[in-house]
Structures are given as structure tokens and as C-alpha cells.
C-alpha positions as CSV (number, residue, x, y, z in Angstrom):
1,M,-69.8,55.7,-41.1
2,A,-66.8,56.1,-38.8
3,M,-65.0,53.3,-40.5
4,S,-65.7,54.5,-44.0
5,F,-63.7,57.7,-43.4
6,F,-60.5,55.6,-43.3
7,D,-61.3,53.8,-46.6
8,Q,-59.6,56.6,-48.5
9,F,-56.3,55.5,-47.0
10,A,-56.5,51.9,-48.2
11,S,-54.1,51.1,-51.0
12,P,-56.3,50.7,-54.2
13,S,-56.0,47.7,-56.4
14,Y,-57.4,46.6,-59.8
15,L,-57.7,42.9,-60.6
16,G,-55.5,42.1,-57.6
17,V,-52.7,44.5,-58.8
18,P,-51.9,47.3,-56.4
19,L,-52.1,50.7,-58.0
20,I,-49.8,52.5,-55.6
21,A,-46.9,52.0,-58.1
22,I,-48.9,54.0,-60.7
23,A,-49.6,56.7,-58.1
24,I,-45.9,56.9,-57.3
25,A,-44.8,56.9,-61.0
26,L,-47.4,59.4,-62.2
27,P,-45.8,62.6,-60.9
28,W,-42.7,62.3,-63.0
29,V,-44.9,62.2,-66.2
30,L,-46.4,65.5,-65.4
31,F,-43.2,67.5,-65.4
32,P,-42.1,69.0,-68.7
33,T,-38.9,67.7,-70.3
34,P,-36.2,70.4,-70.8
35,S,-35.6,71.0,-74.5
36,A,-32.2,71.5,-76.2
37,R,-33.1,75.0,-77.3
38,W,-31.4,78.0,-75.9
39,I,-34.7,79.7,-74.9
40,N,-37.2,77.6,-73.1
41,N,-40.9,78.2,-72.5
42,R,-42.2,79.9,-69.3
43,L,-43.1,76.6,-67.6
44,I,-39.6,75.1,-68.0
45,T,-38.0,78.4,-67.0
46,L,-40.2,78.6,-63.8
47,Q,-39.5,75.0,-63.0
48,G,-35.7,75.5,-63.3
49,W,-35.8,78.7,-61.3
50,F,-37.7,77.0,-58.5
51,I,-35.4,74.0,-58.3
52,N,-32.3,76.2,-58.4
53,R,-33.5,78.5,-55.6
54,F,-34.5,75.5,-53.5
55,T,-31.2,73.7,-54.1
56,N,-29.1,76.8,-53.3
57,Q,-31.0,77.4,-50.1
58,L,-30.7,73.8,-49.0
59,M,-27.0,73.4,-49.8
60,L,-26.1,76.8,-48.2
61,P,-25.1,75.4,-44.7
62,L,-23.4,72.3,-46.2
63,N,-19.8,72.0,-47.2
64,L,-18.7,70.7,-50.6
65,G,-18.9,67.1,-49.6
66,G,-22.6,67.5,-48.9
67,H,-23.3,69.1,-52.3
68,K,-23.2,65.6,-53.9
69,W,-26.7,65.1,-52.3
70,A,-28.2,68.2,-54.2
71,L,-29.8,66.2,-57.0
72,L,-31.2,63.5,-54.7
73,L,-32.7,66.0,-52.2
74,A,-34.1,68.3,-54.9
75,S,-35.7,65.3,-56.7
76,L,-37.2,64.1,-53.4
77,M,-38.6,67.5,-52.6
78,V,-40.3,67.8,-56.0
79,F,-41.5,64.2,-55.8
80,L,-43.1,64.7,-52.3
81,I,-44.7,68.0,-53.2
82,T,-46.3,66.6,-56.4
83,I,-47.6,63.5,-54.7
84,N,-49.1,65.5,-51.8
85,M,-50.7,68.0,-54.1
86,L,-52.2,65.4,-56.4
87,G,-53.6,63.7,-53.3
88,L,-55.8,66.7,-52.6
89,L,-57.7,66.2,-55.9
90,P,-61.0,64.3,-55.7
91,Y,-61.0,60.5,-56.2
92,T,-57.3,60.3,-55.9
93,F,-55.0,58.2,-53.6
94,T,-52.2,59.8,-51.6
95,P,-49.2,57.4,-51.3
96,T,-47.6,59.5,-48.6
97,T,-50.5,58.7,-46.2
98,Q,-49.0,55.2,-46.0
99,L,-46.4,54.9,-43.2
100,S,-44.7,52.1,-45.0
101,L,-43.8,54.3,-48.0
102,N,-42.6,57.2,-45.8
103,M,-40.5,54.9,-43.6
104,G,-39.1,53.4,-46.8
105,L,-37.9,56.8,-47.8
106,A,-36.8,58.0,-44.4
107,V,-34.8,55.0,-43.1
108,P,-32.4,54.4,-46.0
109,L,-31.7,58.2,-46.4
110,W,-31.1,58.6,-42.6
111,L,-29.0,55.5,-42.5
112,A,-26.9,56.8,-45.4
113,T,-26.1,60.0,-43.5
114,V,-25.1,58.0,-40.4
115,L,-22.9,55.7,-42.4
116,I,-21.2,58.7,-44.2
117,G,-20.5,60.2,-40.8
118,M,-19.1,57.0,-39.4
119,R,-16.9,56.5,-42.5
120,N,-15.6,60.1,-43.0
121,Q,-15.3,61.3,-39.4
122,P,-16.1,58.6,-36.9
123,T,-14.8,60.6,-33.9
124,V,-17.1,63.5,-34.6
125,A,-20.0,61.2,-35.3
126,L,-19.6,59.3,-32.1
127,G,-19.0,62.6,-30.2
128,H,-22.6,63.6,-30.9
129,L,-23.6,60.9,-28.5
130,L,-21.9,62.6,-25.5
131,P,-22.1,66.4,-25.1
132,E,-18.9,68.1,-23.9
133,G,-18.5,68.7,-20.2
134,T,-20.9,66.0,-19.1
135,P,-20.4,64.9,-15.5
136,I,-19.0,61.4,-15.2
137,P,-22.0,59.8,-13.4
138,L,-24.3,61.0,-16.2
139,I,-22.2,59.6,-19.1
140,P,-23.9,56.2,-19.4
141,V,-27.4,57.7,-19.1
142,L,-26.7,60.4,-21.7
143,I,-25.2,57.9,-24.2
144,I,-28.3,55.8,-24.0
145,I,-30.6,58.8,-24.4
146,E,-28.6,60.2,-27.3
147,T,-28.5,56.8,-29.0
148,I,-32.3,56.4,-28.6
149,S,-32.9,59.9,-30.0
150,L,-30.6,59.0,-33.0
151,F,-32.6,55.9,-33.9
152,I,-35.9,57.8,-33.4
153,R,-35.1,60.3,-36.2
154,P,-36.3,58.2,-39.1
155,L,-39.4,57.2,-37.2
156,A,-40.1,60.9,-36.6
157,L,-39.6,61.7,-40.2
158,G,-42.1,59.1,-41.4
159,V,-44.7,59.6,-38.7
160,R,-44.7,63.4,-39.1
161,L,-45.4,63.3,-42.8
162,T,-48.0,60.5,-42.4
163,A,-49.8,62.1,-39.5
164,N,-50.1,65.6,-41.0
165,L,-51.4,64.4,-44.3
166,T,-53.8,61.9,-42.8
167,A,-55.2,64.4,-40.3
168,G,-55.8,66.9,-43.1
169,H,-57.6,64.5,-45.3
170,L,-59.8,63.3,-42.5
171,L,-60.7,66.9,-41.6
172,I,-61.6,67.7,-45.2
173,Q,-63.8,64.6,-45.4
174,L,-65.5,65.2,-42.1
175,I,-66.4,68.8,-42.9
176,A,-67.5,67.9,-46.5
177,T,-69.8,65.3,-45.1
178,A,-71.2,67.9,-42.6
179,V,-71.9,70.2,-45.5
180,F,-73.9,67.6,-47.4
181,V,-75.8,66.6,-44.3
182,L,-76.7,70.2,-43.3
183,L,-77.5,71.5,-46.7
184,P,-81.2,70.3,-46.8
185,M,-81.9,71.2,-43.2
186,M,-79.9,74.4,-42.5
187,P,-78.6,76.0,-45.7
188,T,-77.1,79.0,-44.0
189,V,-75.0,76.8,-41.7
190,A,-74.1,74.6,-44.6
191,I,-72.8,77.6,-46.6
192,L,-70.7,78.8,-43.6
193,T,-69.4,75.3,-43.2
194,A,-68.5,75.2,-46.9
195,A,-66.5,78.4,-46.4
196,V,-64.6,76.8,-43.6
197,L,-64.0,73.8,-45.9
198,F,-62.6,76.1,-48.6
199,L,-60.2,77.7,-46.1
200,L,-59.2,74.3,-44.8
201,T,-58.4,73.2,-48.3
202,L,-56.1,76.2,-48.8
203,L,-54.4,75.3,-45.5
204,E,-54.0,71.7,-46.7
205,V,-52.3,72.9,-49.9
206,A,-49.8,74.8,-47.7
207,V,-49.4,71.8,-45.4
208,A,-48.7,69.5,-48.4
209,M,-45.8,71.8,-49.5
210,I,-44.5,72.6,-46.1
211,Q,-44.3,68.9,-45.0
212,A,-42.4,68.0,-48.1
213,Y,-40.0,70.8,-47.4
214,V,-39.6,69.8,-43.7
215,F,-38.9,66.2,-44.7
216,V,-36.0,67.2,-47.0
217,L,-34.8,70.0,-44.7
218,L,-34.4,67.6,-41.7
219,L,-32.5,65.1,-43.9
220,S,-30.2,67.9,-44.9
221,L,-29.7,68.8,-41.2
222,Y,-28.8,65.2,-40.5
223,L,-26.4,65.2,-43.4
224,Q,-24.8,68.5,-42.1
225,E,-23.9,66.7,-38.9
226,N,-22.0,64.0,-40.7
227,V,-20.1,65.7,-43.5
């Protein structure tokens, strides 16, 4: 029973073909395509308003050089939110519970921000490794510590997203299993447990959106240091 709880995180396959590609491509099919008309419907208007507000908020602390990333970061935010929300539906697979996918998103984007900083302002980028006013005996130690913290950033991005979603899915499955087990024996306790399950599901909806926002927000902060 303990091992079966983790079966939901195994990448599904059909006839030997992994279905994770379909799970990744499906969210883009669900979004409405903007029309060429002057007046759009309510869904497209709401979608455009949400993306504009998010992009303005995200690009606020960045200079004009960082605004080139607006389309990429906004698309990544919508992509992660949709995948995380679809993963809460029954009999679905959440690709963002796979550390390999999250690291595949985090490492190239983090590396791009570092390379931009090294190309545009190498002195400032290297200056982050040594705080101003550091005593001379501590300089080698601080450089090593700051370098390690710099390379840990993409790992923290990927692990944070994976751990939060995995823990939420496990909690939902554990409590749902408890409801089915307790229902024949103690109906009152099962009903109370089902109420807790409902509240936990609402919390997981919030976590799915917040973790996608945090992922993109941290990338924008890394970009802010290098542009």
C-alpha cells in the first residue's frame, strides 16, 4: 500500500510511448485563440487582462533590457499554472511532479540570466560573489560560499516546485484513502475527514498557482541582478 501511493508519479506510457509529451502539450490547446475582431468575448478579454496585469507586475522592477523576457516569463507562468491545475483532476498526470522536467526548465533559464550578466556587465556580475567591505581573511571563504549559493539556485527552483506538488498530491491521496476506509466503520469520522479533504484540495489549488508564480518570480529576480 505504501508503494502504491507513489505510482501516481510514474510517467505513464501507452504501447511503450511515454505520454508525458501529450500532458505537456495539452495545456496550450485549452486556451482560446484571440480573434481578429475589435471586440472579443469575455473569456479572451479576461485572459488578456490577467496576462497584462501579471506581466506589468513582473516587469516593474526590471529595466528596459529585461523587458525582452516578458513574453517568455508570462508564457512560462501560464504553462505552469495550467499543468499544475490539470494535475489536480482525477486520473490525470502532473508533469511538474517530475524533477527532471522542472530542472529542464530551471537550469537553462537560470544559465541564460547568468550569461547575460557576464556578457553585459561582467564586473557587476562577478561583484555579487564578494560583498563590499569584506575583511581580507574572509574573502576566499565568501567567494566559495557565494559561488555555491549561485549554483544551488536552479536546484532550489526545481526541487521547490517538485516537493510542494508531490507533498500535496500525497496528502490528498492519503486522506482520500482514509475516507474510504473509515466510511463503513465510522461514518461520522469519515464525513469530517472528507471535509478536511475538501479544504486540503482548495489549499492545493492555491499552492498550484502560488508555486508557478514563485518559480517565475525568482527567475525575474535572478534576471534583475544581471541586466
